[in-house]
C-alpha positions in Angstrom: -0.1 -0.1 0.0 2.1 3.6 -1.1 2.0 6.1 0.7 -0.2 8.9 -0.3 -0.8 12.7 0.8 -4.1 12.9 -0.9 -7.5 12.0 1.0 -11.1 12.1 -0.1 -13.2 13.0 2.6 -15.2 10.4 3.3 -18.9 10.8 5.5 -21.1 8.5 7.4 -19.8 4.9 7.7 -20.4 2.4 10.2 -16.7 3.5 11.3 -17.3 0.9 14.8 -17.0 -2.4 12.7 -14.0 -1.2 10.5 -12.6 -0.1 13.2 -13.0 -3.8 14.7 -11.3 -4.8 12.3 -8.2 -2.5 11.7 -7.7 -3.7 15.2 -6.1 -6.1 13.3 -4.0 -4.8 11.0 -0.5 -5.0 11.6 -0.8 0.5 14.3 0.1 24.3 28.8 -3.2 22.4 29.6 -5.6 25.1 28.9 -8.1 24.7 31.4 -11.4 26.8 30.7 -15.5 26.5 30.8 -17.6 24.1 33.0 -17.8 20.9 31.3 -20.9 17.9 32.1 -17.7 15.2 32.0 -15.8 14.5 35.3 -12.5 13.9 34.9 -11.6 10.5 36.2 -8.4 8.5 35.2 -9.4 6.2 32.7 -6.9 3.0 32.7 -6.8 1.5 28.5 -7.0 -1.7 28.4 -8.2 -4.9 25.9 -8.3 -8.4 25.4 -4.6 -8.2 23.5 -2.8 -5.9 26.0 -1.4 -8.8 28.2 2.0 -9.0 26.4 4.0 -6.7 26.4 6.3 -7.7 23.1 2.8 -7.1 21.3 1.4 -3.7 20.6 -0.5 -1.6 23.4 -4.0 -1.1 21.7 -5.9 2.3 22.6 -9.2 3.6 21.4 -10.3 6.6 21.0 -13.8 6.9 20.6 -15.1 11.0 18.8 -18.1 12.2 19.5 -20.6 14.9 18.3 -23.8 16.0 20.3 -22.7 15.6 23.6 -24.4 18.9 25.7 -21.2 21.1 27.4 -24.0 23.1 29.2 -27.3 24.9 29.0 -25.3 28.1 27.6 -23.0 25.9 24.8 -25.1 22.6 23.9 -23.4 20.5 22.2 -19.9 19.9 21.7 -16.8 17.1 20.2 -15.6 15.0 22.8 -12.8 12.5 22.9 -13.7 9.2 25.4 -11.6 6.6 25.6 -13.2 3.3 24.5 -12.6 0.3 27.6 -14.3 -2.9 28.8 -17.4 -1.3 30.1 -17.8 1.0 27.2 -16.7 4.8 26.8 -14.9 6.5 29.6 -13.9 10.0 29.9 -10.3 10.5 28.2 -9.7 13.5 30.8 -6.7 11.3 32.5 -5.9 8.1 31.2 -2.9 5.4 31.5 -0.4 3.6 29.2 2.6 1.7 29.3 5.8 3.9 29.1 8.7 2.0 27.2 5.8 0.3 24.6 4.8 0.6 21.1 1.3 2.1 20.7 -1.0 1.1 18.6 -4.1 3.6 18.6 -6.9 4.1 16.7 -9.3 6.7 16.6 -13.1 6.1 15.6 -14.4 9.3 14.7 -17.8 9.8 13.9 -17.8 13.7 13.4 -18.3 15.1 9.6 -17.4 18.9 10.3 -14.3 20.4 8.9 -12.9 22.9 11.5 -10.0 25.2 11.0 -6.3 24.5 12.2 -5.2 26.8 15.1 -1.9 25.8 13.2 -1.1 25.6 9.9 1.0 22.9 9.7 -0.8 20.4 12.0 -1.9 18.7 8.9 1.3 16.8 8.6 1.4 13.4 11.0 4.3 13.6 12.9 5.3 11.2 15.9 4.1 8.7 14.8 6.0 5.0 13.3 6.9 6.4 9.2 5.2 9.6 10.4 2.3 8.3 8.7 -1.1 6.7 9.5 -3.4 4.4 8.2 -6.8 6.2 7.2 -10.1 4.6 6.4 -13.4 5.7 5.1 -16.5 5.3 3.5 -15.2 7.1 0.4 -12.4 4.3 -0.5 -13.6 1.1 2.4 -14.8 -1.8 0.1 -15.9 -5.3 2.4 -17.1 -8.1 1.6 -18.1 -11.6 4.2 -14.9 -13.7 4.8 -14.0 -17.0 6.7 -13.5 -15.5 10.0 -15.6 -12.5 9.6 -16.0 -9.1 7.2 -12.6 -9.1 5.0 -11.6 -5.2 4.6 -10.4 -4.1 1.7 -9.4 0.2 1.3 -7.2 3.0 2.6 -4.8 4.5 2.2 -1.6 4.8 4.6 -0.9 9.3 4.8 1.6 11.7 5.8 -0.2 14.3 5.6 -3.7 15.4 5.4 -5.9 18.2 3.3 -6.6 21.1 5.9 -10.4 21.1 3.9 -10.8 17.3 5.8 -9.7 17.2 9.3 -12.3 17.5 11.9 -9.6 17.6 14.6 -6.1 16.3 15.7 -4.8 14.3 18.3 -1.3 15.9 19.5 0.7 15.5 22.0 3.6 18.1 22.0 6.1 16.8 23.9 6.1 13.7 21.8 6.2 15.8 19.0 3.0 13.6 18.2 0.2 14.9 15.5 -2.6 13.1 14.2 -4.6 14.9 12.1 -8.1 13.2 12.1 -10.1 13.4 8.7 -13.5 13.9 9.1 -16.2 10.7 9.5 -13.1 8.2 9.6 -11.1 5.3 11.3 -7.7 5.8 12.0 -4.5 3.4 12.6 -1.1 5.1 14.3 1.7 3.8 15.9 3.7 5.5 18.4 5.7 4.8 21.4 5.5 7.0 24.5 8.9 6.1 25.9 10.3 7.6 29.5 7.0 7.3 32.2 5.3 10.7 32.8 2.2 13.0 32.0 2.0 14.3 28.9 -0.4 17.2 27.8 -2.8 16.1 24.9 -5.1 18.7 23.1 -7.2 18.5 19.4 -5.5 21.4 17.1 -8.3 22.6 15.6 -10.9 25.3 16.2 -13.6 22.9 17.5 -15.1 24.9 20.6 -17.5 28.0 20.7 -16.5 31.4 21.1 -15.0 34.1 18.8 -12.5 32.2 18.2 -13.7 28.4 18.1 -11.3 27.7 21.4 -13.7 27.6 24.6 -16.0 25.1 25.7 -15.3 21.5 24.4 -11.6 22.9 23.0 -10.3 24.0 26.6 -11.7 22.1 29.1 -10.1 18.3 29.9 -12.3 15.6 28.8 -13.4 16.9 25.5 -11.0 18.4 23.4 -8.2 18.0 25.6 -7.0 15.7 28.8 -3.7 14.1 30.3 -1.8 10.9 29.0 -0.2 9.3 32.0 2.6 7.0 30.8 3.8 4.1 33.2 
């Protein structure tokens, strides 16, 4: 599969099912606003994370229409997909010094402008690339072990007009642009133990600059990632 730097924006697709299939593929904290989500620590675990030699799998889900408060109403939010369903992404833990396979399931089909124009470029991942599946390039059929997925692209950047959000960790030089209505798979290493702050770097909140509300509130579009 060749690396490409273009992507046709995909819209509605059963991305949760796609992400489950993709799990088999070989991948300054600004506090503001008053949100309705508690900042509790989430320990991300999956059935395949017991072997230290294998990548540690972390699945994030990006939703829309979460009620921020009675004034702001709907805002986007990151969640961790854990054994008991969706959990807060305000604080979550990962193993240090281990390869991480991050799967991001994005249900948001609206684009937002970047705070920093260069954040459409992938960085900090293996090969500085991500694997993206969206409904304009996915072809699935019934296989002997379930649905067999064909399609998807390895990307080193995403056109700014087709980005909904980013997952950005400045201390790790990690930047993952997330296309509209897509599933993204990325591999990276956290390195030494510590607390790393993550952000979305699109103007996806509210207010004149789009930087209030979800964008500046832990558990929505920002939070902390603890490597231990």
